C-alpha positions as CSV (number, residue, x, y, z in Angstrom):
1,M,0.0,0.0,0.0
2,G,1.1,3.6,-0.7
3,A,1.4,5.8,2.5
4,G,-2.0,7.6,1.9
5,I,-3.6,4.3,1.2
6,A,-2.1,2.7,4.3
7,H,-3.2,5.6,6.4
8,W,-6.8,5.3,5.0
9,A,-6.9,1.8,5.6
10,H,-5.8,1.9,9.0
11,H,-8.5,4.3,10.0
12,T,-11.3,3.2,7.6
13,L,-10.9,-0.5,7.9
14,G,-9.9,-0.6,11.4
15,I,-6.6,-2.3,11.1
16,R,-5.6,-2.4,14.8
17,D,-3.5,-4.5,17.3
18,A,-5.0,-6.3,20.4
19,G,-4.7,-2.9,22.3
20,G,-6.9,-1.0,19.7
21,R,-3.9,0.9,18.1
22,D,-3.4,1.3,14.4
23,M,-0.9,-1.4,13.0
24,A,1.5,-1.0,10.2
25,E,0.5,-3.0,7.0
26,P,3.3,-3.9,4.5
27,R,3.5,-3.2,1.0
28,I,3.1,-6.5,-0.7
29,F,5.0,-7.2,-3.9
30,T,3.9,-10.2,-6.1
31,S,6.4,-9.9,-8.8
32,V,10.0,-8.7,-9.7
33,D,8.1,-6.0,-11.9
34,D,6.2,-4.9,-9.0
35,L,9.4,-4.2,-7.0
36,R,11.1,-2.4,-10.1
37,S,8.1,-0.3,-10.4
38,A,8.2,0.8,-6.8
39,V,11.9,2.1,-6.9
40,G,11.9,5.5,-5.5
41,E,8.6,5.3,-3.6
42,Q,8.4,5.6,0.3
43,L,6.8,2.5,1.7
44,G,5.1,4.0,4.5
45,Y,5.9,3.9,8.4
46,T,6.2,1.1,10.8
47,D,4.5,0.9,14.3
48,W,6.2,2.7,17.0
49,L,8.7,0.7,19.3
50,E,9.8,1.6,22.6
51,V,13.4,1.1,23.5
52,D,13.5,0.4,27.2
53,Q,16.4,-0.5,29.4
54,K,15.8,-4.1,29.4
55,R,16.2,-4.2,25.6
56,I,19.4,-2.2,25.9
57,D,20.7,-4.6,28.6
58,L,19.9,-7.6,26.6
59,F,21.8,-6.3,23.5
60,A,24.7,-5.4,25.8
61,E,24.8,-9.1,27.0
62,A,24.4,-10.4,23.5
63,T,27.3,-8.3,22.2
64,G,29.6,-7.9,25.2
65,D,29.3,-4.0,24.8
66,H,28.8,-2.9,28.5
67,Q,29.9,0.6,28.1
68,W,28.4,2.8,31.0
69,I,26.6,5.1,28.6
70,H,24.2,2.1,27.8
71,V,24.0,0.1,31.0
72,D,24.7,2.4,34.0
73,P,21.6,4.7,34.6
74,E,23.3,6.3,37.5
75,K,26.6,7.3,35.8
76,A,24.7,8.0,32.5
77,A,22.5,10.5,34.4
78,T,25.6,12.7,34.9
79,G,26.8,12.0,31.2
80,P,26.2,14.1,28.1
81,F,22.8,12.9,27.4
82,G,21.5,12.7,31.0
83,T,20.4,9.0,30.8
84,T,21.5,5.8,29.1
85,I,21.3,5.6,25.4
86,A,20.7,2.5,23.1
87,H,23.8,1.2,21.2
88,G,23.8,2.5,17.5
89,Y,24.0,-1.2,16.6
90,L,21.0,-2.1,18.7
91,T,19.1,0.5,16.5
92,L,20.4,-1.0,13.4
93,S,19.5,-4.5,14.5
94,L,15.8,-3.3,14.7
95,L,15.6,-3.4,10.8
96,P,14.8,-7.1,10.6
97,L,11.8,-6.3,13.0
98,F,10.7,-3.1,10.9
99,G,11.3,-4.4,7.6
100,P,8.5,-6.8,7.4
101,Q,6.1,-4.2,8.4
102,L,7.1,-2.1,5.4
103,I,7.7,-4.7,2.7
104,K,6.5,-8.3,1.8
105,V,7.7,-10.1,-1.2
106,E,5.4,-13.0,-2.3
107,G,6.2,-16.0,-4.3
108,V,10.0,-16.3,-3.4
109,K,11.6,-19.6,-2.2
110,M,13.8,-17.8,0.1
111,G,14.9,-14.2,1.2
112,V,18.4,-13.5,3.1
113,N,19.9,-10.4,4.3
114,Y,23.0,-9.9,2.2
115,G,24.4,-6.7,4.0
116,T,24.3,-3.1,4.1
117,N,25.8,-0.5,1.8
118,K,25.9,2.5,4.4
119,V,25.1,3.0,8.0
120,R,25.0,6.2,10.0
121,F,23.5,7.0,13.4
122,P,23.0,10.8,13.3
123,A,21.1,11.2,16.6
124,P,21.2,9.3,20.0
125,V,18.4,7.1,21.3
126,P,17.8,7.8,25.0
127,V,16.2,5.1,27.0
128,G,12.4,5.2,26.9
129,S,12.4,6.6,23.1
130,R,9.9,5.5,20.6
131,L,11.1,4.7,17.3
132,R,9.5,3.8,13.9
133,A,10.9,3.5,10.4
134,T,10.3,4.4,7.1
135,A,11.8,2.9,3.8
136,T,12.3,3.4,0.0
137,I,13.3,0.8,-2.5
138,T,16.5,2.3,-4.0
139,G,17.3,-0.4,-6.5
140,V,16.4,-3.9,-7.9
141,D,19.1,-5.9,-9.6
142,D,19.1,-9.3,-11.1
143,V,21.2,-12.1,-9.5
144,T,21.6,-15.7,-10.3
145,G,18.4,-17.2,-9.2
146,G,16.7,-14.1,-8.0
147,V,16.9,-10.5,-7.4
148,Q,18.9,-8.2,-5.0
149,V,16.8,-5.5,-3.6
150,S,18.4,-2.4,-1.8
151,V,16.1,-0.6,0.6
152,A,17.0,2.9,2.3
153,F,15.7,2.8,5.8
154,T,15.3,5.8,8.0
155,V,14.6,5.3,11.7
156,E,13.2,8.2,13.6
157,R,12.7,9.0,17.3
158,E,9.3,10.4,18.3
159,G,9.9,14.0,19.0
160,G,13.4,14.0,17.6
161,D,14.7,16.5,15.0
162,K,17.2,14.1,13.3
163,P,17.0,10.4,12.1
164,V,18.6,7.9,14.8
165,C,19.6,5.5,12.0
166,V,19.9,5.8,8.3
167,A,20.9,2.6,6.5
168,E,20.7,0.9,2.9
169,S,20.0,-2.6,3.6
170,V,20.5,-5.2,0.7
171,S,18.4,-8.4,0.6
172,R,18.4,-11.2,-2.0
173,Y,15.1,-12.9,-3.0
174,Y,15.5,-16.3,-4.7
175,L,12.6,-17.2,-7.1
């Protein structure tokens, strides 16, 4: 769905989660030609996701990155942001959660993450922030057995004036 149609559908058709909140619906692509024709189009917005201290702490455990700015609320309170902040790579790691809310490719045997072309973290994510993403398909290229799709994601923080993550993700879909 385009952003305007998605907005209409959420409010007119009542697409909501168990708590009665509007839910993001992915743009569904049924062919490579559909993907190619969507290059340059914004795919709408995901649901908001709160980044709490538990998520930050679990990421620190998973990666071994226990820097105080992330995991020590008392010390971080006197630091440059006045609170703990999420790891940049935690924010990047949310793309597999956000992506399926924006894009769904049907009729493929398998899809895999192929990598990223460029990643930046222009602004911090203070604990308790609510994030959402939007994305634009930037390229669709033929590869052996399928297509490689590049998608430019922008993750924003509610109330923030700059994105917290911009990344071009590359996926391969095998047909």
